[in-house]
C-alpha positions as CSV (number, residue, x, y, z in Angstrom):
1,X,179.2,266.4,9.2
2,X,176.3,266.5,11.6
3,X,175.4,269.7,13.5
4,X,177.3,269.4,16.9
5,X,175.2,272.1,18.5
6,X,173.3,270.2,21.2
7,X,170.6,273.0,21.1
8,X,169.9,272.6,17.4
9,X,166.8,274.5,16.3
10,X,163.7,273.0,15.0
11,X,162.6,273.9,11.5
12,X,160.1,276.5,12.9
13,X,162.7,278.0,15.1
14,X,165.1,278.2,12.2
15,X,162.5,279.8,10.0
16,X,162.0,282.6,12.6
17,X,165.7,283.0,13.1
18,X,166.6,283.3,9.4
19,X,163.8,285.9,8.9
20,X,165.2,288.0,11.9
21,X,168.9,287.7,10.8
22,X,168.1,288.4,7.1
23,X,166.1,291.5,8.1
24,X,169.2,292.7,10.0
25,X,171.6,291.8,7.2
26,X,169.4,293.4,4.5
27,X,168.3,296.9,5.6
28,X,166.0,298.4,3.0
29,X,164.4,295.0,2.2
30,X,161.1,293.5,3.3
31,X,161.1,289.9,4.2
32,X,158.0,287.9,4.9
33,X,157.3,284.3,5.6
34,X,154.6,282.6,3.6
35,X,153.2,279.1,3.0
36,X,153.3,278.1,-0.7
37,X,151.7,275.2,-2.4
38,X,154.1,273.4,-4.7
39,X,153.8,270.3,-6.9
40,X,151.5,267.5,-5.7
41,X,149.9,269.8,-3.1
42,X,153.1,269.9,-1.0
43,X,153.1,272.8,1.3
44,X,156.4,274.6,1.7
45,X,157.7,277.5,3.7
46,X,158.8,280.4,1.5
47,X,160.6,283.7,2.3
48,X,159.5,286.6,0.1
49,X,162.3,289.1,-0.2
50,X,162.1,292.3,-2.1
51,X,163.5,295.9,-1.9
52,X,161.3,298.4,-0.1
53,X,159.5,300.5,-2.6
54,X,160.2,297.9,-5.4
55,X,157.7,295.5,-6.9
56,X,160.0,292.6,-7.8
57,X,161.9,290.3,-5.6
58,X,162.6,286.6,-4.9
59,X,161.3,283.7,-3.0
60,X,163.5,281.2,-1.3
61,X,162.2,277.9,0.2
62,X,163.5,276.9,3.6
63,X,163.0,273.2,3.1
64,X,164.8,272.9,-0.3
65,X,168.3,273.6,0.9
66,X,168.9,276.0,3.9
67,X,167.5,274.0,6.8
68,X,169.2,270.8,5.5
69,X,172.5,272.7,5.4
70,X,172.0,273.8,8.9
71,X,171.2,270.3,10.2
72,X,174.4,269.1,8.5
73,X,176.6,271.5,10.4
74,X,176.6,274.8,8.6
75,X,176.0,277.8,10.9
76,X,173.1,280.1,10.7
77,X,175.5,283.1,10.2
78,X,177.1,281.4,7.2
79,X,173.8,280.7,5.6
80,X,172.5,284.2,6.1
81,X,175.8,285.8,4.9
82,X,175.7,283.9,1.6
83,X,172.1,284.6,1.1
84,X,172.3,288.3,1.7
85,X,175.2,288.6,-0.7
86,X,173.4,286.8,-3.5
87,X,170.3,289.0,-3.0
88,X,172.3,292.3,-2.9
89,X,174.2,291.2,-6.1
90,X,170.9,290.4,-7.9
91,X,169.1,293.6,-6.9
92,X,169.9,295.6,-10.1
93,X,169.1,292.5,-12.3
94,X,165.7,292.1,-10.6
95,X,164.8,295.7,-11.1
96,X,165.7,295.8,-14.7
97,X,164.2,292.5,-15.6
98,X,160.9,293.3,-13.9
99,X,159.9,296.0,-16.4
100,X,161.1,293.9,-19.4
101,X,159.2,290.8,-18.2
102,X,155.9,292.7,-18.0
103,X,156.4,294.5,-21.2
104,X,157.0,291.3,-23.1
105,X,154.1,289.7,-25.2
106,X,152.5,287.5,-22.6
107,X,150.9,285.0,-25.0
108,X,154.4,284.2,-26.6
109,X,155.6,282.9,-23.3
110,X,152.8,280.5,-22.3
111,X,153.3,276.7,-22.5
112,X,151.7,273.6,-21.2
113,X,152.9,271.6,-18.2
114,X,151.3,268.4,-16.9
115,X,150.4,267.1,-13.4
116,X,148.5,264.5,-11.5
117,X,145.0,266.0,-11.2
118,X,144.2,264.3,-7.9
119,X,147.2,265.3,-5.9
120,X,147.3,268.8,-7.3
121,X,143.7,269.9,-6.6
122,X,144.6,272.7,-4.3
123,X,147.6,274.0,-6.3
124,X,145.6,274.1,-9.5
125,X,142.3,275.2,-8.0
126,X,142.1,278.5,-10.1
127,X,144.3,277.4,-13.0
128,X,143.2,277.0,-16.6
129,X,143.5,273.2,-16.6
130,X,142.6,271.0,-19.5
131,X,141.8,267.2,-19.2
132,X,143.2,264.7,-21.5
133,X,140.4,262.4,-22.8
134,X,141.3,258.8,-22.0
135,X,143.9,259.8,-19.3
136,X,142.0,259.5,-16.0
137,X,144.4,261.3,-13.7
138,X,146.6,263.6,-15.8
139,X,145.8,267.2,-16.5
140,X,147.7,269.8,-18.4
141,X,147.8,273.5,-17.6
142,X,149.4,276.7,-19.1
143,X,152.2,278.5,-17.4
144,X,153.6,281.8,-18.1
145,X,157.5,281.4,-18.4
146,X,159.5,284.3,-16.9
147,X,163.1,285.1,-16.3
148,X,163.9,287.3,-13.2
149,X,167.5,288.2,-12.7
150,X,169.5,285.1,-13.2
151,X,166.7,282.7,-12.5
152,X,164.1,281.1,-14.7
153,X,160.6,280.6,-13.3
154,X,157.0,279.9,-14.3
155,X,153.7,281.4,-13.1
156,X,150.5,279.3,-13.3
157,X,148.0,281.0,-15.5
158,X,144.9,281.6,-13.4
159,X,141.6,283.4,-14.0
160,X,143.0,286.3,-12.1
161,X,146.0,286.5,-14.4
162,X,143.6,286.5,-17.4
163,X,142.0,289.6,-16.0
164,X,145.3,291.3,-15.4
165,X,146.5,290.5,-19.0
166,X,143.1,291.2,-20.6
167,X,143.1,288.0,-22.5
168,X,140.6,285.1,-22.7
169,X,141.0,281.5,-21.7
170,X,140.7,280.4,-25.3
171,X,143.4,282.8,-26.4
172,X,145.8,281.3,-23.7
173,X,145.0,277.7,-24.6
174,X,145.6,278.4,-28.3
175,X,148.8,280.2,-27.6
176,X,150.0,277.4,-25.2
177,X,149.3,274.7,-27.8
178,X,151.1,276.6,-30.5
179,X,154.2,277.4,-28.3
180,X,154.2,273.8,-27.0
181,X,153.9,272.3,-30.5
182,X,156.8,274.4,-31.6
183,X,159.2,273.4,-28.9
184,X,158.4,269.7,-28.1
185,X,159.3,266.6,-29.9
186,X,159.2,262.9,-29.5
187,X,162.7,261.4,-30.0
188,X,164.4,258.1,-29.5
189,X,165.6,257.4,-25.9
190,X,169.0,256.6,-27.4
191,X,169.3,260.0,-29.0
192,X,168.2,261.7,-25.8
193,X,170.9,259.7,-23.7
194,X,173.6,260.5,-26.2
195,X,172.8,264.3,-25.7
196,X,173.1,263.8,-22.0
197,X,176.0,261.5,-21.5
198,X,179.5,261.9,-22.9
199,X,180.0,259.6,-26.0
200,X,182.9,257.7,-24.3
201,X,180.7,256.9,-21.3
202,X,177.7,255.8,-23.4
203,X,177.5,252.0,-23.8
204,X,176.1,250.7,-27.1
205,X,172.4,250.2,-26.9
206,X,169.3,250.0,-29.0
207,X,166.3,251.0,-26.8
208,X,162.7,250.6,-28.2
209,X,161.5,253.6,-26.1
210,X,160.9,257.1,-27.4
211,X,160.8,260.1,-25.0
212,X,159.1,263.4,-25.0
213,X,161.6,266.3,-25.3
214,X,161.5,270.1,-24.9
215,X,164.1,271.4,-27.4
216,X,163.9,275.0,-26.3
217,X,165.1,274.3,-22.7
218,X,167.2,271.2,-23.6
219,X,165.0,269.3,-21.1
220,X,161.5,268.1,-20.5
221,X,159.7,271.2,-19.3
222,X,156.8,271.5,-21.6
223,X,154.3,268.8,-21.9
224,X,154.0,266.8,-25.2
225,X,150.3,266.2,-24.2
226,X,149.8,270.0,-25.0
227,X,150.9,269.3,-28.7
228,X,148.2,266.8,-29.8
229,X,149.5,267.0,-33.5
230,X,152.8,265.5,-32.3
231,X,151.1,262.5,-30.7
232,X,148.8,262.0,-33.7
233,X,151.9,261.9,-36.0
234,X,153.3,258.9,-34.2
235,X,153.7,255.9,-36.5
236,X,151.8,253.1,-35.0
237,X,150.3,252.4,-31.5
238,X,152.2,252.8,-28.3
239,X,152.2,252.2,-24.6
240,X,152.8,255.5,-22.5
241,X,154.8,255.4,-19.3
242,X,154.5,258.5,-17.1
243,X,158.1,258.6,-16.0
244,X,157.6,261.9,-14.1
245,X,155.8,265.2,-14.4
246,X,158.6,266.3,-16.8
247,X,158.4,263.6,-19.5
248,X,156.6,260.6,-20.9
249,X,158.2,257.4,-22.4
250,X,156.6,255.8,-25.4
251,X,156.9,252.0,-26.1
252,X,155.7,250.6,-29.4
253,X,152.9,248.1,-28.9
254,X,154.7,245.9,-31.5
255,X,157.2,245.4,-28.8
256,X,154.5,243.2,-27.1
257,X,155.2,244.4,-23.6
258,X,153.4,243.0,-20.6
259,X,151.1,245.8,-19.3
260,X,151.3,244.5,-15.7
261,X,155.0,244.5,-15.9
262,X,154.9,248.1,-17.1
263,X,152.8,249.1,-14.2
264,X,155.2,247.5,-11.8
265,X,158.1,249.4,-13.4
266,X,156.1,252.7,-12.9
267,X,155.4,251.8,-9.3
268,X,159.0,251.0,-8.5
269,X,160.3,254.2,-10.1
270,X,157.7,256.3,-8.3
271,X,158.4,254.6,-4.9
272,X,162.3,254.4,-4.9
273,X,163.6,256.9,-7.5
274,X,161.4,260.0,-7.8
275,X,160.9,262.9,-5.5
276,X,157.2,262.7,-4.5
277,X,156.6,266.1,-6.1
278,X,157.6,264.8,-9.4
279,X,155.3,261.7,-9.5
280,X,152.8,262.0,-12.3
281,X,150.8,258.8,-12.2
282,X,150.8,255.1,-11.2
283,X,148.8,254.2,-14.3
284,X,150.1,253.0,-17.7
285,X,148.4,254.5,-20.8
286,X,147.9,253.5,-24.4
287,X,147.7,255.4,-27.6
288,X,145.8,253.2,-30.1
289,X,143.5,254.1,-33.0
290,X,143.9,257.8,-32.3
291,X,142.7,257.4,-28.6
292,X,144.2,257.4,-25.2
293,X,143.4,254.5,-22.9
294,X,144.1,254.3,-19.2
295,X,145.4,251.1,-17.7
296,X,144.6,251.8,-14.1
297,X,147.3,250.8,-11.5
298,X,144.9,248.9,-9.3
299,X,142.5,247.5,-11.9
300,X,142.7,244.7,-14.4
301,X,140.7,246.5,-17.1
302,X,141.4,249.5,-19.2
303,X,139.3,252.7,-19.4
304,X,138.9,254.3,-22.8
305,X,137.5,257.7,-23.6
306,X,137.0,258.8,-27.1
């Protein structure tokens, strides 16, 4: 149902209204509006909400859900009421989790993620990034995985965080590779789909594809590129399709696929199926003779780096 209010607020007006109404609904909390850089250098409006005198709170993003709900007809009062109840209920969990989170062993909770290096320059400006030789536009970077209250999150490891934790960049990269290697695998796409789809709804299939997999989260959060030993253990040579920032697909070169058709497939998925923030690359890559090769989306030749 569309919002029938003929005086519907703009997004900027909604942001100011929700800050004012949440402030009134949550006495004893500090609420601030901030611009946050998310994936692919997308700027989003976040509301930082934390108890006065406390050092741990939460951030909600106006664009993700709340303004859309308002535009579809939900009242501002209803949105504020639901948010304030959720925040009040999590206050104790936030407080108790904060101390535990910062007393945990930092290095045991760092893991690699991957991103497009060109469209994430601002977001990763101070991050401990690592290039992948032979992949022209993909970068991996360590994040510190944390759990606050009922939510999981991650903090990009920056030079500032290194100083706070009194660790070196080399120590973080070594820990991130060890943790990523422990929790990632490359499995058949058939197996992955069987884990995701009920057996009675899964049609018989024999896909030639393999897919990267993070077994610790039952998803694709950690980047297999941060576990080079897993790549080197592959039997044979492969084309690598960057299906999103969360996973990679591997197609045996023995399948004799047309690289141009693979590029078109990547372009179509990026254009019509992915959220822009999840786009990793328009290129197709190749793992052959122990090296990565980039097949650029707008070029007929491949670029190899030893």
